[in-house]
C-alpha positions as CSV (number, residue, x, y, z in Angstrom):
1,M,-45.6,7.5,14.4
2,R,-43.6,7.6,11.2
3,I,-40.7,9.1,12.9
4,M,-39.8,5.8,14.6
5,V,-39.5,4.2,11.1
6,H,-37.2,7.1,10.0
7,I,-35.0,6.5,13.1
8,L,-34.8,2.8,12.4
9,Q,-33.8,3.6,8.8
10,A,-31.0,5.9,10.1
11,V,-29.7,3.0,12.2
12,R,-29.8,0.7,9.2
13,D,-27.9,3.4,7.2
14,R,-25.3,3.3,9.9
15,D,-25.8,7.0,11.0
16,E,-23.8,7.4,14.2
17,N,-25.7,10.3,15.5
18,T,-29.4,10.8,15.1
19,C,-31.4,13.9,16.1
20,I,-35.2,14.0,16.3
21,L,-36.7,17.4,15.6
22,S,-39.9,17.2,17.7
23,S,-40.7,18.3,21.3
24,E,-43.9,16.2,21.5
25,T,-44.0,14.2,24.7
26,D,-45.4,11.2,22.8
27,I,-42.4,11.1,20.5
28,I,-40.0,11.3,23.5
29,I,-41.8,8.4,25.2
30,M,-41.9,6.3,22.1
31,A,-38.2,7.0,21.3
32,L,-37.2,5.9,24.9
33,Y,-39.5,2.8,24.6
34,H,-38.0,1.8,21.2
35,F,-34.4,2.8,22.1
36,R,-33.2,-0.9,22.4
37,T,-34.6,-1.5,19.0
38,F,-32.6,1.4,17.6
39,E,-29.5,0.5,19.6
40,A,-26.8,-1.0,17.5
41,P,-23.1,-0.8,17.3
42,E,-23.5,1.7,14.4
43,I,-25.6,4.2,16.3
44,K,-23.8,6.0,19.1
45,E,-26.1,8.8,20.0
46,L,-29.9,9.6,19.8
47,W,-30.9,13.2,20.5
48,I,-34.1,15.2,20.5
49,K,-34.4,19.0,20.1
50,V,-36.9,20.4,22.6
51,G,-38.2,23.9,23.4
52,A,-38.5,26.9,21.2
53,G,-36.6,30.1,20.7
54,V,-34.1,30.9,23.5
55,T,-35.2,27.7,25.4
56,K,-34.3,25.4,22.6
57,R,-31.9,22.7,23.6
58,D,-30.7,19.2,22.7
59,V,-31.5,16.3,25.0
60,P,-29.5,13.1,24.9
61,L,-32.1,10.4,24.8
62,Y,-29.5,7.7,24.7
63,V,-28.2,8.8,28.1
64,I,-31.8,9.0,29.5
65,A,-32.6,5.5,28.2
66,V,-29.5,4.0,29.8
67,R,-30.1,5.7,33.1
68,C,-33.8,4.7,33.2
69,G,-32.9,1.1,32.2
70,R,-34.6,-1.4,30.0
71,K,-37.4,-2.3,32.4
72,T,-38.5,1.3,33.0
73,C,-38.3,2.2,29.3
74,S,-40.5,-0.8,28.5
75,V,-43.4,0.5,30.7
76,L,-43.1,4.2,29.7
77,P,-46.0,4.1,27.2
78,A,-48.4,2.5,29.7
79,L,-47.2,4.9,32.5
80,Y,-47.6,7.9,30.2
81,H,-51.1,7.0,28.9
82,L,-52.5,5.9,32.3
83,T,-51.3,8.9,34.2
84,G,-52.2,11.7,31.7
85,A,-50.9,11.8,28.2
86,D,-51.5,14.9,26.1
87,Y,-55.0,13.6,25.2
88,T,-56.1,11.6,28.3
89,S,-57.2,12.7,31.8
90,K,-54.4,13.0,34.4
91,V,-54.3,11.1,37.6
92,W,-52.6,13.1,40.3
93,T,-49.4,15.0,39.5
94,K,-47.0,14.1,36.7
95,H,-44.2,13.1,39.2
96,A,-46.3,11.1,41.6
97,P,-46.6,8.0,39.3
98,S,-42.9,7.5,39.1
99,H,-42.6,7.1,42.9
100,V,-44.9,4.0,42.9
101,E,-42.6,1.6,41.0
102,P,-44.4,1.6,37.6
103,Q,-42.1,-1.1,36.3
104,N,-43.5,-3.6,38.9
105,H,-47.1,-2.8,38.2
106,L,-47.2,-2.2,34.5
107,S,-44.8,-4.9,33.1
108,S,-47.8,-7.0,31.9
109,F,-48.5,-4.2,29.3
110,V,-45.3,-5.0,27.4
111,P,-46.3,-8.1,25.4
112,I,-47.8,-7.3,22.0
113,S,-50.4,-10.1,21.8
114,L,-52.3,-10.8,25.0
115,S,-55.0,-13.4,25.8
116,N,-58.3,-12.3,27.4
117,T,-57.0,-13.5,30.8
118,E,-53.8,-11.5,30.3
119,I,-55.7,-8.4,29.3
120,K,-57.9,-8.6,32.4
121,K,-54.7,-9.0,34.5
122,S,-53.2,-6.0,32.8
123,I,-56.2,-3.9,33.5
124,G,-56.2,-5.0,37.2
125,D,-52.5,-4.2,37.5
126,A,-53.1,-0.8,35.9
127,E,-56.0,-0.1,38.3
128,E,-53.9,-1.2,41.3
129,Y,-51.0,1.0,40.1
130,L,-53.3,4.1,39.8
131,V,-54.8,3.5,43.2
132,K,-51.2,3.4,44.6
133,V,-50.5,6.7,42.8
134,L,-53.4,8.3,44.6
135,R,-52.7,6.7,48.0
136,K,-49.2,5.3,48.1
137,N,-49.4,3.2,51.3
138,T,-52.9,1.9,50.9
139,S,-53.7,-1.8,50.9
140,C,-56.5,-1.2,48.4
141,K,-56.2,-2.7,44.9
142,M,-59.3,-1.2,43.2
143,F,-60.8,2.3,43.1
144,N,-64.0,1.1,44.6
145,E,-62.2,-0.3,47.6
146,L,-60.4,3.1,48.0
147,R,-63.6,5.0,47.6
148,F,-65.4,2.9,50.1
149,G,-62.5,3.2,52.6
150,C,-62.5,7.0,52.1
151,I,-66.3,7.2,52.7
152,I,-66.0,5.1,55.9
153,T,-63.1,7.3,57.2
154,K,-64.6,10.5,55.7
155,I,-61.4,11.3,53.9
156,V,-61.7,13.4,50.8
157,F,-59.0,12.5,48.2
158,L,-60.2,14.1,45.0
């Protein structure tokens, strides 16, 4: 995503207000994820233009990033890709994943270099998170446990 490099250059050039001209969800997610990287005393505002025609509007990403907080912004890429990016399958509705505390389940995705053990833990955390998205109050941690429980109780969940 070259646009992130351009935003970083704008910060280095001390541009106080930066506006992204893209309404791609991936760009919004990555801009929020990298917001702390862009944040500097020189940059005051980061905006994105979304919509088309009469629905075109400017969205203040810097306000959204502050309201979401650093921890939530740090798990946005994992949350987005696990629950249905533009090119991946969706699990449940777009809003359901945010009600299951993604920052608690997906924080292990944040480090850049992971050992095999950490990768296995991240995958397990992701699966547990997605199980909670489907059945919020379940004690199950894996899809197979959830499927087995549904077969036994004859509950259809998909």
